[in-house]
C-alpha positions in Angstrom: 9.1 -33.4 -2.0 5.7 -34.8 -3.9 7.2 -34.5 -7.0 7.8 -38.0 -7.4 4.1 -38.5 -7.1 3.2 -36.2 -9.8 2.0 -37.9 -12.9 2.8 -36.4 -16.1 -0.2 -34.3 -16.5 0.6 -32.7 -13.3 4.7 -32.7 -14.3 4.0 -30.8 -17.1 1.1 -28.4 -15.5 3.7 -27.6 -12.4 6.5 -26.8 -15.6 3.9 -24.7 -17.1 3.4 -22.4 -13.9 6.8 -22.0 -12.6 7.6 -21.1 -16.4 4.3 -18.5 -16.6 5.9 -17.0 -13.1 9.2 -16.8 -14.8 7.8 -14.5 -17.8 5.4 -11.8 -14.8 8.2 -9.3 -15.2 7.9 -10.4 -19.2 11.7 -11.3 -19.0 13.4 -14.5 -18.5 16.8 -14.2 -16.6 19.6 -17.0 -17.3 19.2 -18.0 -13.7 15.6 -18.2 -14.3 16.0 -20.5 -17.2 18.5 -22.6 -15.3 16.4 -23.1 -12.6 13.5 -24.6 -15.5 16.3 -26.6 -16.6 16.6 -28.1 -13.4 13.1 -29.0 -12.6 12.9 -30.8 -16.1 16.0 -33.0 -15.1 14.7 -33.5 -11.5 11.1 -34.3 -12.9 13.0 -36.9 -15.5 10.8 -35.5 -18.8 10.6 -36.8 -22.1 12.1 -35.5 -24.8 8.3 -34.0 -26.0 7.4 -32.7 -22.7 11.0 -30.6 -22.5 10.3 -29.6 -26.0 7.1 -28.6 -24.7 8.9 -26.5 -21.6 11.5 -25.2 -24.4 8.2 -23.8 -26.0 7.1 -22.2 -22.8 10.3 -20.5 -22.1 10.4 -18.7 -25.6 6.8 -17.8 -25.3 4.8 -17.7 -22.0 1.8 -20.1 -21.5 -1.8 -17.9 -22.2 -3.3 -16.8 -19.0 -6.1 -19.3 -19.5 -3.9 -21.7 -19.7 -2.6 -21.1 -16.3 -5.6 -22.1 -14.0 -5.0 -22.1 -10.1 -8.1 -24.6 -9.9 -6.5 -27.5 -12.0 -3.5 -27.7 -9.3 -4.5 -30.9 -7.6 -5.2 -30.4 -3.6 -2.6 -32.8 -2.4 -0.1 -30.7 -4.9 -0.6 -27.1 -3.8 2.4 -26.8 -1.6 4.5 -28.2 -3.8 3.4 -25.5 -6.8 4.0 -22.4 -4.1 7.3 -23.6 -3.0 8.3 -23.9 -6.8 6.7 -20.7 -7.5 8.4 -18.9 -5.1 12.2 -20.5 -6.0 11.3 -19.1 -9.5 10.5 -15.7 -9.0 13.5 -15.3 -6.5 15.8 -17.2 -8.6 16.9 -14.2 -10.8 18.0 -12.2 -7.2 15.3 -9.6 -8.2 11.4 -10.4 -7.0 9.5 -8.0 -9.3 6.5 -6.0 -7.8 4.6 -7.8 -10.9 6.1 -11.4 -9.4 5.0 -10.7 -5.7 1.2 -9.6 -6.9 1.1 -12.8 -8.9 2.7 -14.9 -6.0 0.1 -13.3 -3.7 -3.1 -14.3 -5.9 -1.7 -17.6 -6.2 -1.3 -18.3 -2.8 -4.7 -16.8 -2.2 -6.4 -18.5 -4.7 -4.9 -21.8 -3.4 -6.2 -21.3 0.2 
């Protein structure tokens, strides 16, 4: 996976998108929270970055902060894969989650 090639800004952007997908059905399940925590460890975020992610788990990123045009072309596949994994993390894919993923896919293609 291209995670190792991402810089700090790209890693935080990725987790912002992941957290926004976790909030798509207006609640965060424990399994979704665990998925995010696993990503934080995998990306080796520092304390400040981790605090930011925790804030997104408490209050979703604003819609205007989650702009697919900001996703670097070379990382689009990774963003889509992790968004897909996030919506399936709780074992229940809501209509809102499915629609958000379809929208992201269309915007990134």
